[in-house]
VEXSE-295943 format. One record per atom (N, C-alpha, C): x, y, z; residue in one letter. Coordinates in steps of 0.1 Angstrom, whole numbers, padded with zeros to 4 digits, always signed. Each point is the difference from the previous one (the first is absolute). Example, Ala and Ser with C-alpha at 12.3 -4.5 7.8 and 13.67 -1.06 7.14 Angstrom:
+0132-0057+0078A -0009+0012+0000A +0009+0012+0000A -0004+0011-0007S +0009+0011+0000S -0008+0011+0008S 
This chain:
+0067-0251-0021X +0003+0013-0005X -0011+0005-0008X -0001+0013+0000X -0010+0007-0008X +0006+0011-0008X -0006+0003-0012X +0006+0011-0008X -0009+0012+0002X +0003+0011-0007X -0007+0013+0001X -0015-0001-0003X -0004-0010-0008X -0014-0001-0004X -0007-0009+0010X +0006-0005+0010X -0006-0009+0010X +0000-0015-0004X +0006-0003-0011X +0001-0014-0004X +0010-0007+0009X -0003-0012+0005X +0009-0007+0009X +0003-0014-0006X +0011-0005+0005X +0005-0013-0004X +0007-0006+0012X +0000-0014+0001X +0007-0006+0011X +0006-0013-0005X +0010-0005+0007X +0006-0013-0003X +0001-0008+0012X -0003-0012+0000X +0001-0009+0011X +0008-0012-0004X +0007-0005+0010X +0008-0012-0002X +0000-0009+0012X -0002-0013-0001X +0000-0009+0011X +0014-0004+0003X +0005+0001+0012X +0013-0003+0004X -0001-0012+0011X +0008-0010-0002X +0000-0011+0010X +0013+0002+0009X -0003+0000+0013X +0011+0001+0009X +0001-0013+0008X +0011-0006+0000X +0002-0012+0007X +0012-0001+0009X +0002-0010+0007X +0011-0002+0009X +0012-0005-0008X +0012+0005+0002X +0012-0005-0007X +0002-0015+0002X +0003-0007-0011X +0002-0014+0001X -0013-0009-0001X -0011+0006-0002X -0013-0007-0001X -0006+0003-0014X -0008-0010-0005X -0008+0003-0012X -0011+0009+0003X -0007+0006-0010X -0012+0008+0001X -0011-0006-0008X -0011-0003+0007X -0011-0006-0006X -0009+0011-0006X -0002+0001-0013X -0008+0010-0006X -0009-0008-0010X -0011+0006-0004X -0009-0008-0008X -0010+0010-0007X -0006-0006-0010X -0012+0007-0007X -0011-0010+0000X -0012+0005+0000X -0012-0008+0000X -0009+0004-0011X -0004-0011-0008X -0009+0002-0011X -0013-0007+0002X -0011+0005-0005X -0013-0007+0000X -0001-0009-0011X -0012-0007-0002X -0002-0009-0010X +0000+0006-0014X -0002+0013-0001X +0000+0007-0013X +0014+0005-0003X +0010-0003+0008X +0014+0004-0002X +0004+0014+0004X -0010+0007+0007X +0003+0014+0005X +0007-0001+0013X +0009+0009+0002X +0007+0001+0013X -0009+0007+0010X +0000-0005+0013X -0009+0005+0010X +0009+0009+0009X -0007+0010+0006X +0006+0009+0010X -0006-0003+0014X +0009+0002+0010X -0005-0001+0014X -0008+0011+0003X -0010-0002+0009X -0008+0010+0005X +0004+0002+0015X -0001+0012+0005X +0005+0004+0013X -0009-0005+0011X +0006-0007+0010X -0007-0004+0012X -0013-0006-0002X -0002-0011-0007X -0013-0006-0002X -0001-0013+0007X +0010-0005+0007X -0001-0013+0008X +0003+0003+0014X -0010-0002+0009X +0002+0001+0014X +0001-0014+0006X +0011-0002+0006X +0002-0014+0006X +0003+0001+0015X -0006-0009+0007X +0003+0000+0015X +0011-0010+0002X +0011+0004+0007X +0011-0009+0003X -0003-0009+0011X +0009-0009+0003X -0002-0010+0011X -0001+0008+0014X +0007+0011+0001X -0001+0008+0012X -0012+0009+0001X -0009+0000-0010X -0012+0008+0000X +0002+0014-0006X +0011+0003-0005X +0003+0013-0006X -0006+0000-0015X -0006+0011-0003X -0005+0001-0014X +0010+0007-0009X +0003-0006-0011X +0010+0006-0010X -0007+0001-0013X +0004+0011-0007X -0005+0003-0014X +0011-0003-0010X -0004-0006-0011X +0009-0004-0010X -0005+0005-0014X +0009+0005-0008X -0003+0003-0014X -0003-0013-0007X -0010+0000-0009X -0003-0013-0006X -0005+0002-0014X +0000-0010-0008X -0005+0000-0013X -0015-0005+0001X -0009+0008-0007X -0014-0004+0001X -0003-0008-0013X -0005-0012+0003X -0003-0009-0011X -0014-0007+0002X -0005-0006-0010X -0013-0008+0001X +0003-0014+0004X -0009-0006+0007X +0001-0015+0003X +0001-0008-0013X +0008-0010+0000X +0002-0009-0012X +0006+0007-0012X +0005+0012+0002X +0008+0006-0011X +0014-0004+0000X +0005-0005-0011X +0014-0004-0001X +0009+0012+0001X +0010-0001+0009X +0011+0011+0001X +0013-0008-0003X +0010+0008-0005X +0013-0006-0002X +0010+0009+0006X +0009-0006+0009X +0010+0007+0006X +0013-0003-0007X +0007+0011-0005X +0012-0001-0007X +0012+0006+0008X +0009-0007+0006X +0010+0005+0008X +0013+0003-0008X -0001+0002-0013X +0011+0001-0009X +0008+0013+0002X -0005+0009+0008X +0008+0013+0002X +0007-0001+0014X +0000-0012+0006X +0007-0002+0013X +0015+0000-0004X +0009+0003+0010X +0014+0000-0002X +0007-0008+0011X +0012-0005-0004X +0008-0007+0010X +0008+0010+0008X +0009-0005+0009X +0008+0009+0008X +0010+0009-0007X +0003-0004-0013X +0008+0009-0008X -0007+0009-0010X -0014+0000+0001X -0008+0009-0008X -0004-0005-0014X +0003-0013-0002X -0004-0006-0013X -0012-0010+0003X -0006-0005-0011X -0011-0009+0002X +0004-0015-0003X +0013-0003+0002X +0005-0014-0002X +0001-0007+0014X +0001-0013+0000X +0002-0009+0011X -0012+0002+0010X -0012+0003-0005X -0012+0001+0009X -0009-0012-0001X -0006-0003+0011X -0011-0010+0000X -0012+0006+0007X -0012-0003-0005X -0012+0006+0005X -0010-0011+0005X -0006+0004+0012X -0009-0009+0006X -0013+0008+0004X -0011-0005-0003X -0013+0006+0003X -0008-0008+0010X -0006+0006+0010X -0009-0007+0009X -0012+0008+0004X -0011-0004-0006X -0013+0007+0004X -0004-0004+0014X -0008+0008+0006X -0005-0002+0014X -0005-0014+0001X +0004-0007+0010X -0004-0014+0004X +0001-0010-0012X +0011+0002-0008X +0002-0009-0012X +0014-0004+0000X +0003-0009-0009X +0014-0005-0001X +0010+0010-0007X +0012-0003+0000X +0011+0008-0006X +0002-0005-0015X +0000+0010-0009X +0001-0002-0014X +0013+0006-0005X +0010-0009-0004X +0013+0005-0006X -0002+0003-0015X -0003+0012-0004X -0002+0004-0014X +0006+0013-0003X +0002+0003-0013X +0006+0013-0004X -0011+0010-0001X -0013-0004-0003X -0011+0009+0001X -0012-0008+0006X -0010+0007+0005X -0010-0007+0007X -0014+0005-0004X -0008-0009-0004X -0014+0004-0003X -0009-0007+0010X -0010+0009+0005X -0008-0005+0011X -0014+0007-0001X -0010-0007+0006X -0013+0006+0002X -0005-0003+0014X -0005+0010+0007X -0004-0002+0013X -0015-0005+0001X -0002-0010+0009X -0014-0006+0001X -0007+0008+0011X +0007+0006+0009X -0007+0007+0011X +0001+0015-0001X -0010+0007+0005X +0000+0015+0000X +0006+0005+0012X +0003+0013+0000X +0007+0007+0011X +0014+0002-0002X +0008+0002+0010X +0014+0003-0001X +0008-0013-0001X +0007-0002-0010X +0008-0012-0003X +0014+0004-0003X +0009-0009+0001X +0014+0004-0004X +0007-0012-0007X +0011+0004-0006X +0009-0010-0006X +0014+0005+0004X +0008-0010+0006X +0014+0004+0004X +0009-0004-0012X +0008+0010-0004X +0010-0002-0010X +0014-0001+0006X +0007-0011-0002X +0014-0001+0005X +0009+0000-0011X +0010+0008+0000X +0011+0001-0010X +0013-0004+0007X +0006-0011-0006X +0012-0005+0006X +0012+0002-0010X +0010+0007+0005X +0013+0001-0007X +0008-0012+0002X +0000-0009-0010X +0007-0013+0002X +0015+0001+0001X +0006+0011-0005X +0014+0001+0001X +0005+0002+0014X -0008+0006+0009X +0004+0002+0013X -0010-0006+0011X -0011-0005-0005X -0009-0007+0009X -0009+0010+0009X -0001+0012-0004X -0008+0010+0007X -0014+0002-0007X -0010+0004+0008X -0013+0002-0006X -0007+0012+0005X -0010+0004-0008X -0009+0012+0004X -0014-0005-0002X -0009+0003+0009X -0014-0004+0000X -0009+0012+0000X -0009+0000-0010X -0010+0011-0001X -0014-0006+0001X -0008+0006+0009X -0014-0005+0001X -0008+0010-0009X -0007-0006-0010X -0008+0008-0009X -0015-0002+0004X -0006+0011+0003X -0014+0000+0005X -0010+0003-0011X -0011-0007+0000X -0011+0001-0009X -0013+0002+0007X -0008+0009-0005X -0014+0002+0005X -0009-0007-0010X -0005-0012+0003X -0008-0008-0009X -0015+0003+0002X -0006+0006-0010X -0014+0003+0000X -0008-0011-0007X -0013-0001+0004X -0008-0010-0006X -0003+0005-0015X +0002-0008-0009X -0002+0004-0014X -0015+0002-0003X -0003+0011-0007X -0014+0002-0004X -0004-0010-0011X -0012-0004+0000X -0004-0009-0011X -0001+0007-0013X +0003-0007-0011X -0001+0006-0013X -0009-0008-0008X -0008+0007-0009X -0008-0007-0010X +0006+0000-0013X +0001-0011-0007X +0006-0001-0013X -0010-0005-0010X +0000+0005-0012X -0008-0004-0011X -0015+0001+0004X -0004+0012+0006X -0013+0003+0004X -0007+0007-0012X -0011-0006-0004X -0008+0006-0012X -0014+0003+0005X -0004+0013-0002X -0014+0004+0003X -0007+0002-0013X -0012-0005-0001X -0008+0002-0012X -0014+0004+0004X -0005+0009-0007X -0013+0006+0002X -0009-0002-0012X -0007-0012-0001X -0008-0002-0012X -0012+0009+0000X -0004+0004-0012X -0012+0008-0001X -0013-0008+0000X -0010+0004+0007X -0013-0006+0000X -0010+0010-0005X -0009-0004-0008X -0010+0009-0005X +0004+0007-0013X +0000+0014+0000X +0002+0007-0012X +0015+0001-0004X +0003+0004-0012X +0013+0001-0005X +0008+0013+0004X -0007+0010+0004X +0006+0013+0003X +0004+0001+0015X -0005-0008+0009X +0003+0002+0014X -0002-0013+0007X +0002+0000+0013X -0003-0012+0008X -0014+0000+0005X -0008-0009-0002X -0013-0001+0005X -0003-0013+0006X -0009+0000+0010X -0003-0013+0007X -0015-0002-0001X 
């Protein structure tokens, strides 16, 4: 909406739509600093077994950066967050039954973690594949000190 002076404002809300009688897997992702991450549009291009190229929205992170997936906003088939179990499975890794999951990727490129939410009261589940674009982390210098001693006179640098 805009007013007479051209000022505008907008409101957005995320809505989860699921199938009746099934839980809905929803999550938030934080980096090692505790900040929530946002997905970027179409940053992972993956070739399927049939040779088809598919684009996926992904989180962009640095290699070896800890990320934490919190599925606490998931809901069961009745719309509450009780009677839920969570399972996490990174690409080519084992299944981890945990309420939150902290992970760091060793490889660069498009990686994923599958989140499975099981409603234990009815035995139904929802699986979400979470894509990450893992970039090689740039090197950082810590505690670097530069000193320029003076040689020669006291007013300037002389050699």
